[in-house]
C-alpha positions in Angstrom: -6.5 83.9 20.8 -10.2 83.1 20.0 -12.3 80.7 22.0 -12.6 78.4 18.9 -8.8 78.2 18.5 -8.4 77.6 22.3 -10.9 74.8 22.0 -9.1 73.2 19.1 -5.8 73.4 20.8 -7.2 71.9 24.0 -8.8 69.1 22.0 -5.5 68.3 20.3 -3.7 68.4 23.6 -6.3 66.0 25.1 -5.9 63.6 22.1 -2.1 63.7 22.4 -2.1 63.0 26.1 -4.7 60.3 25.7 -2.6 58.6 23.0 0.5 58.8 25.2 -1.4 57.3 28.1 -2.8 54.4 26.0 0.7 53.6 24.6 2.2 53.6 28.1 -0.5 51.3 29.4 1.2 48.2 30.8 0.6 44.7 29.4 -2.2 42.7 30.9 -0.9 39.5 32.5 -2.7 36.4 33.5 -2.8 32.7 33.8 -4.7 30.5 31.3 -6.1 27.1 32.3 -4.9 24.5 29.8 -5.9 21.0 30.7 -4.8 20.6 34.3 -2.0 23.2 34.1 -1.8 27.0 34.0 0.2 29.0 31.5 1.4 32.5 32.3 0.7 35.1 29.5 0.8 38.8 28.8 -1.4 40.7 26.3 -0.8 44.2 24.9 -2.1 46.2 22.0 -5.1 46.0 19.7 -5.9 44.7 16.3 -5.2 41.3 14.7 -3.7 38.7 17.1 0.0 38.0 17.1 1.4 35.2 19.3 5.1 35.0 20.3 6.6 31.7 21.4 10.0 31.7 23.1 13.0 29.3 22.7 14.2 26.6 25.0 15.9 27.5 28.3 14.3 30.9 27.9 10.8 32.4 28.7 8.6 35.2 27.5 11.1 37.9 28.6 13.2 37.1 25.5 10.6 39.1 23.5 11.1 42.3 25.4 12.5 44.1 22.3 9.5 43.0 20.2 6.5 43.0 22.6 5.9 46.8 22.8 6.9 47.4 19.2 4.6 44.8 17.8 1.8 45.9 20.2 1.6 49.2 18.3 0.3 47.3 15.3 -1.3 44.1 16.7 -2.9 42.5 19.7 0.3 40.7 20.9 0.4 37.7 23.2 3.5 36.3 24.7 3.4 33.3 27.0 5.7 31.0 29.0 5.6 27.6 27.5 4.7 24.8 29.9 7.7 24.0 32.1 9.3 27.5 31.6 9.0 30.9 33.3 6.0 31.3 35.5 4.0 28.5 33.8 3.4 25.2 35.5 5.9 22.4 35.2 4.9 19.2 33.4 3.8 16.4 35.6 1.6 14.5 33.2 1.6 13.8 29.5 0.9 16.9 27.4 1.5 18.4 23.9 2.8 21.9 23.4 0.7 22.4 20.3 -2.4 21.5 22.3 -1.4 24.0 25.0 -1.3 26.7 22.4 -4.7 25.7 21.1 -6.1 25.8 24.6 -4.5 29.2 25.2 -6.0 30.7 22.1 -9.4 29.4 23.0 -9.0 30.8 26.6 -8.2 34.2 25.1 -11.0 33.9 22.5 -8.6 34.0 19.6 -9.8 32.2 16.5 -6.9 33.0 14.2 -3.5 34.6 14.7 -0.1 35.2 13.2 2.4 33.1 15.1 6.1 33.8 15.7 8.3 31.1 17.2 12.0 30.9 17.8 14.0 27.7 18.3 11.7 25.5 20.5 9.0 28.1 19.8 9.4 27.4 16.1 8.9 23.7 16.6 5.7 24.4 18.6 4.5 26.8 15.9 5.2 24.3 13.2 3.3 21.5 15.0 0.4 23.8 15.6 0.2 24.9 12.0 0.1 21.3 10.8 -2.6 20.5 13.4 -4.7 23.6 13.0 -3.9 25.4 9.7 -7.2 27.3 9.8 -6.1 29.1 12.9 -2.8 30.4 11.6 -2.9 33.6 9.5 0.9 33.8 8.9 3.8 31.9 10.3 7.2 33.2 11.3 9.9 30.6 12.1 13.0 32.1 13.6 16.1 29.8 13.9 13.6 27.0 14.3 14.0 23.5 15.8 11.6 21.3 14.0 10.8 17.9 15.4 12.1 15.1 13.3 15.2 16.9 12.0 18.3 14.9 12.6 20.9 17.0 14.5 24.6 16.2 14.2 26.3 13.8 16.6 28.3 16.8 18.0 25.1 18.7 18.9 23.6 15.6 20.5 26.8 15.0 22.5 26.9 18.5 23.8 23.3 18.3 25.0 24.1 15.0 26.8 27.2 16.6 28.4 25.1 19.5 29.6 22.4 17.2 31.1 25.2 15.2 32.9 26.6 18.5 34.2 23.2 19.5 35.6 22.8 16.2 37.3 26.3 15.9 38.7 27.5 19.5 39.2 24.3 21.5 39.5 22.3 24.0 37.4 24.8 26.8 37.5 27.4 24.6 35.8 25.0 23.5 33.2 23.9 27.0 32.6 27.5 28.2 32.0 28.0 25.3 29.6 24.9 26.3 27.7 25.9 30.0 27.5 29.2 28.9 26.0 27.6 26.7 23.4 27.6 27.6 19.7 23.9 28.5 20.1 24.6 31.3 22.6 28.2 32.5 22.0 27.1 35.2 19.4 24.5 36.6 21.8 26.8 36.5 24.8 29.3 38.8 22.8 26.8 41.6 23.4 27.5 43.1 26.9 24.0 44.4 27.2 22.5 40.9 26.8 24.8 38.8 29.0 23.1 39.4 32.3 19.6 39.0 30.9 20.4 35.7 29.1 22.2 34.3 32.2 19.2 35.2 34.4 16.7 33.6 32.1 18.9 30.5 31.6 19.3 30.1 35.4 15.6 30.6 36.0 14.9 27.8 33.6 17.9 25.6 34.2 15.9 22.7 35.6 14.9 22.0 32.0 18.1 19.9 31.7 16.8 17.3 34.2 13.2 17.4 33.0 11.3 14.2 32.1 10.7 14.7 28.4 8.7 11.5 28.3 5.7 13.7 29.3 5.9 15.7 26.0 3.9 14.2 23.1 5.1 15.2 19.6 2.8 15.4 16.6 2.7 12.2 14.7 3.9 11.8 12.0 6.7 14.1 12.9 6.6 17.6 11.6 9.9 17.4 9.6 8.4 14.8 7.3 5.2 16.9 6.8 6.5 20.4 6.0 5.2 20.2 2.4 1.7 20.2 3.9 2.1 23.8 5.1 0.2 26.2 2.9 0.3 29.1 5.3 2.5 32.1 4.2 5.7 31.4 6.1 8.8 33.6 6.9 11.9 31.8 8.0 14.6 33.9 9.7 18.1 32.8 10.6 21.3 34.5 11.7 24.3 33.8 9.5 26.2 32.9 12.7 23.8 30.3 13.9 25.0 26.7 14.2 25.6 24.5 11.1 22.7 22.3 12.1 20.2 25.2 12.2 21.5 26.7 9.0 21.1 23.3 7.3 17.6 22.9 8.8 16.5 26.4 7.6 17.9 25.8 4.1 15.9 22.5 3.7 12.8 23.8 5.4 12.6 26.8 3.0 12.6 24.3 0.2 10.0 22.0 1.7 7.6 24.8 2.7 6.5 26.0 -0.8 4.8 29.3 0.3 7.9 30.4 2.3 10.5 33.2 2.2 13.9 33.0 3.9 15.7 35.9 5.3 19.3 35.7 6.6 20.3 38.4 9.1 24.0 39.1 9.1 26.2 39.1 12.2 23.6 37.3 14.3 23.4 33.9 15.9 20.6 31.8 17.3 19.1 34.5 19.5 18.6 36.7 16.4 15.6 38.7 17.8 17.7 39.8 20.8 21.0 40.3 18.9 19.5 42.3 16.0 16.1 43.5 17.3 15.6 46.5 15.0 16.3 44.5 11.9 14.3 41.5 13.1 11.3 43.7 13.9 11.4 45.4 10.5 11.6 42.1 8.7 8.7 40.5 10.7 6.4 43.6 10.5 7.0 43.9 6.8 6.1 40.3 6.2 3.0 40.4 8.4 1.8 43.6 6.7 1.9 41.8 3.4 0.3 38.6 4.7 
């Protein structure tokens, strides 16, 4: 073997090992000061920014099947919404969309693609209406949008869960939540049950939280969806609740520059139930927008 060939092979080996090391590099965690509170976040990857916003009763861990995959293509940020995970609890009036704005400024992000599920979808929608110039593309997954009228059955179930948390403790409320129509499809997956239960228990105090502190965008987002010009992908599982399926159908009509994708055999936690399909749909959309 010639010296030149040895040099080439050694160089290739170095590049391969270097790439493997870079890909294996752990995410960078931190706490961002937003107003008088701190939000926990993690950043991984390079390139254009992509922000992941988790659903209610959950935290940033629900994006485990997306975080590293998306970080191969983007600079990915996932964070615990105020009141959830490792972020501070709310003790004074605040707005989730303002927290997101402050987080982006803290991380020196001027514009990003934003992916939000359920509560995260509501936050992403409010933020897009408030700061459209800062949103490159919007992905709403099984979103809850402020102002949409949920059915009396859904409202009654929420009230019953709050009363259970108050009277019987967080463990009881958590089990009720995990047996709700929102969570049943995901809980059918043995590999997800433990993780979902841990996250729900870790965030179970949400049921007794003072929501008076939260300030919604005014006018409410549901009545302003036609203002959104940002390219929008709306994802829903075909086994999600009737309320969410109805919301998605109407939102896709109101947001003119939107595309709806229905993922079969998936419920409300579609990103965890069908991660491969979810990831492909999102990455394809972001690549084109």
